[in-house]
C-alpha positions in Angstrom: 44.9 28.5 23.5 45.0 26.5 20.3 43.9 23.4 22.1 41.0 25.2 23.8 39.9 26.6 20.4 40.1 23.1 18.9 38.1 21.7 21.8 35.4 24.4 21.5 35.2 23.7 17.7 34.8 20.0 18.3 32.1 20.7 21.0 30.4 23.1 18.6 30.4 20.4 15.9 29.0 17.8 18.3 26.3 20.3 19.4 25.4 21.0 15.7 25.2 17.2 15.1 22.9 16.9 18.1 20.7 19.8 16.9 20.5 18.3 13.4 19.5 14.9 14.9 16.9 16.5 17.0 15.5 18.4 14.0 15.3 15.2 12.1 13.3 13.5 14.8 10.9 16.5 15.0 10.5 16.5 11.2 9.8 12.8 11.3 7.2 13.3 14.0 5.5 16.0 11.8 5.5 13.7 8.8 4.1 10.8 10.8 1.3 12.9 12.3 0.0 14.3 9.0 -2.7 11.6 8.8 -4.2 12.8 12.1 -5.2 16.1 10.6 -7.9 14.6 8.4 -11.3 13.3 9.3 -10.1 9.7 9.7 -13.7 8.3 9.5 -14.7 9.7 6.1 -14.5 6.3 4.3 -16.3 4.5 7.1 -19.1 7.0 7.0 -19.4 6.7 3.2 -19.7 2.9 3.5 -21.7 2.6 6.7 -24.0 5.6 6.2 -24.1 5.8 2.4 -23.3 2.9 0.2 -24.7 0.0 2.3 -28.0 1.6 3.4 -28.6 3.0 -0.1 -28.1 -0.5 -1.6 -30.7 -1.8 0.9 -33.2 0.9 0.3 -32.8 1.7 -3.4 -30.9 -1.3 -4.9 -28.1 1.2 -5.9 -24.6 1.2 -4.3 -24.1 5.0 -4.7 -21.8 6.7 -3.9 -20.0 3.4 -4.3 -19.8 1.5 -7.6 -20.4 -1.8 -6.0 -21.6 -3.2 -2.6 -20.9 -6.9 -2.1 -22.1 -7.1 1.5 -22.3 -10.9 1.4 -18.6 -11.0 0.5 -17.8 -8.2 3.0 -16.6 -5.3 0.8 -17.6 -2.4 -1.3 -15.8 -0.6 -4.2 -15.6 3.2 -4.2 -14.1 5.6 -6.8 -11.4 7.6 -5.1 -11.5 11.3 -5.6 -7.9 11.3 -6.6 -6.9 10.2 -10.1 -8.9 9.2 -13.1 -8.8 5.5 -12.5 -8.1 4.9 -8.8 -10.7 2.8 -6.9 -10.7 1.6 -3.3 -11.8 -1.7 -1.9 -13.3 -1.1 1.6 -14.7 -3.6 4.0 -18.4 -3.2 4.8 -17.7 -4.0 8.5 -15.5 -1.9 10.7 -11.9 -2.9 10.1 -9.5 -0.2 11.1 -6.5 -1.0 8.8 -3.6 -3.3 8.2 -3.0 -3.7 11.9 -6.6 -5.0 12.6 -6.4 -8.6 13.7 -9.7 -9.3 11.9 -7.9 -9.5 8.6 -6.0 -12.7 9.7 -9.0 -14.3 11.5 -10.3 -17.6 10.1 -13.0 -17.0 7.5 -12.0 -13.3 7.0 -12.5 -12.1 3.4 -9.4 -12.2 1.2 -9.5 -8.5 0.5 -6.5 -8.5 -1.9 -8.1 -11.3 -4.0 -11.4 -9.3 -4.2 -9.5 -6.2 -5.1 -7.7 -8.0 -8.0 -10.9 -9.5 -9.2 -12.4 -6.0 -9.4 -9.6 -4.2 -11.2 -11.9 -4.0 -14.2 -13.3 -0.8 -12.7 -9.9 0.8 -13.3 -9.8 -0.5 -16.8 -13.3 0.7 -17.6 -12.4 4.2 -16.5 -9.5 4.1 -18.9 -11.5 2.4 -21.7 -8.7 0.0 -22.0 -7.8 -3.6 -21.0 -4.5 -3.4 -19.3 -1.8 -6.1 -19.2 -1.8 -7.6 -15.7 1.7 -6.2 -15.0 0.3 -2.7 -15.3 -2.1 -3.1 -12.4 -1.3 -2.7 -8.7 -2.9 -3.0 -5.3 -1.6 -1.1 -2.3 -2.4 -0.8 1.4 -0.6 1.8 3.5 0.7 1.5 7.0 -1.1 3.1 9.9 1.4 6.0 9.6 1.0 6.4 5.9 -2.8 6.7 5.7 -5.4 9.4 6.5 -8.3 7.0 7.1 -8.9 4.5 9.8 -11.0 2.1 7.7 -9.1 -0.5 5.8 -8.9 0.3 2.1 -6.9 -1.2 -0.7 -5.9 1.2 -3.5 -6.6 -0.3 -7.0 -4.8 1.6 -9.8 -1.9 1.5 -12.3 1.6 0.8 -11.2 4.3 3.3 -11.8 6.2 2.6 -15.1 9.6 2.7 -13.4 8.5 0.3 -10.7 7.2 -2.2 -13.3 10.4 -1.8 -15.2 12.6 -2.4 -12.1 10.6 -5.6 -11.3 11.0 -6.9 -14.8 14.7 -6.2 -14.8 15.3 -8.0 -11.5 12.9 -10.9 -12.2 15.7 -13.5 -12.1 16.7 -12.4 -8.5 13.1 -12.5 -7.1 12.2 -15.9 -5.8 9.4 -17.5 -3.8 10.8 -16.3 -0.4 11.2 -12.7 0.8 14.4 -10.9 -0.2 15.5 -7.2 -0.2 15.2 -5.8 -3.7 18.5 -4.6 -4.9 17.2 -1.2 -6.1 15.1 1.4 -4.2 11.5 2.0 -5.4 10.3 5.6 -5.0 13.3 6.1 -2.7 12.6 3.2 -0.4 14.0 -0.3 -0.1 11.2 -2.9 -0.4 11.3 -6.6 0.3 9.8 -8.6 -2.5 8.8 -12.2 -3.4 6.8 -13.7 -6.3 3.8 -15.9 -6.3 2.4 -17.9 -9.2 -1.2 -17.9 -10.3 -3.8 -16.2 -12.4 -5.6 -14.9 -9.4 -5.0 -14.3 -5.7 -7.6 -16.9 -4.7 -6.0 -18.9 -1.9 -3.1 -16.4 -1.6 -3.4 -13.9 1.2 -0.6 -11.2 1.1 -1.4 -10.2 4.7 -0.6 -13.8 5.9 2.5 -14.0 3.7 3.9 -10.7 5.2 3.2 -11.9 8.8 5.0 -15.2 7.9 8.1 -13.2 6.7 9.5 -12.7 10.2 8.3 -13.7 13.7 8.4 -10.0 14.8 6.0 -8.7 12.0 2.8 -9.7 13.7 3.6 -7.3 16.6 4.4 -4.5 14.1 1.6 -4.9 11.5 0.7 -1.2 11.9 4.1 -0.3 10.4 3.7 -2.5 7.4 2.7 -1.5 3.9 1.9 -4.0 1.1 1.9 -3.6 -2.6 0.8 -6.3 -5.1 1.5 -6.0 -8.8 0.4 -8.4 -11.5 3.2 -10.1 -13.4 3.8 -12.1 -16.5 7.0 -13.9 -16.0 9.6 -14.7 -18.7 8.4 -18.3 -18.9 4.9 -16.9 -19.9 3.3 -17.9 -16.6 1.0 -15.4 -14.8 1.7 -14.4 -11.2 2.3 -11.5 -8.9 5.0 -9.6 -7.2 4.4 -8.9 -3.5 6.2 -5.9 -2.0 6.6 -5.1 1.7 8.1 -2.0 3.4 8.0 -0.9 7.0 7.4 2.6 8.3 10.5 4.1 10.0 10.9 7.4 11.8 14.6 7.2 11.4 14.4 6.8 7.6 11.5 9.3 7.3 9.5 6.5 5.7 5.8 6.6 6.5 5.2 3.1 5.0 3.0 4.3 2.1 3.1 1.7 -0.6 0.7 3.8 -2.6 3.8 5.7 -3.7 4.5 2.8 -6.1 1.2 3.6 -7.9 0.6 6.1 -10.7 -2.7 7.8 -10.3 -2.2 9.5 -13.7 -1.7 6.0 -15.2 1.1 6.8 -17.6 1.3 3.1 -18.5 -2.1 3.4 -20.2 -0.6 5.6 -22.9 1.8 2.8 -23.8 -1.0 0.3 -24.5 
């Protein structure tokens, strides 16, 4: 009888573990399907039906703040946050997984986003140190819009502090950062330079591993400005990958602070 009771208890425990695992998968599926609830074409409609034709007809980019059609992008103030702006292609580009972003001659969207960070600063009435500015693109599972957009805004203060503290461990090749950021483990590398001209974070992420090109939809990329200890300017590139098992939607935007607390420190 005791043996039977023990066997039933073990079986019950295994059943509970199975139920918990099943619940975790269901929860993950719900998290990953959140983006599908929104109108995923809002940004595309704003650019295609609003900003670009308005620029043509009236010489005004409204509702955008800038239309640079020749360079292939527009800048739009996001409805969230006081200082968040979005860089959005003026052509149909679905997101990080779209092969157009790696095609020869494609715009360097990250370089253009960095060059237009002044919109964030103007909203704050403050010129920010480069290390306080960040750019982020979410994975296909961590976004609500199916038009590529790069978030331009302040970096979280704790993220900036963690990167400074681990500068000596971050080199010019990808490595796993020793500490989690916003609860997730990011790969990181540094690049030197005042601007991102000639530096394409999309290409650098694809080159990280020969399997990434087939999984670009799961990638998220964050770029933060940096001023290294030797005084040289540069950037930290951060890369995470969406994972159902880890309940990670691959939303690098989590490393940004849309309330821009760092502005109060300047």
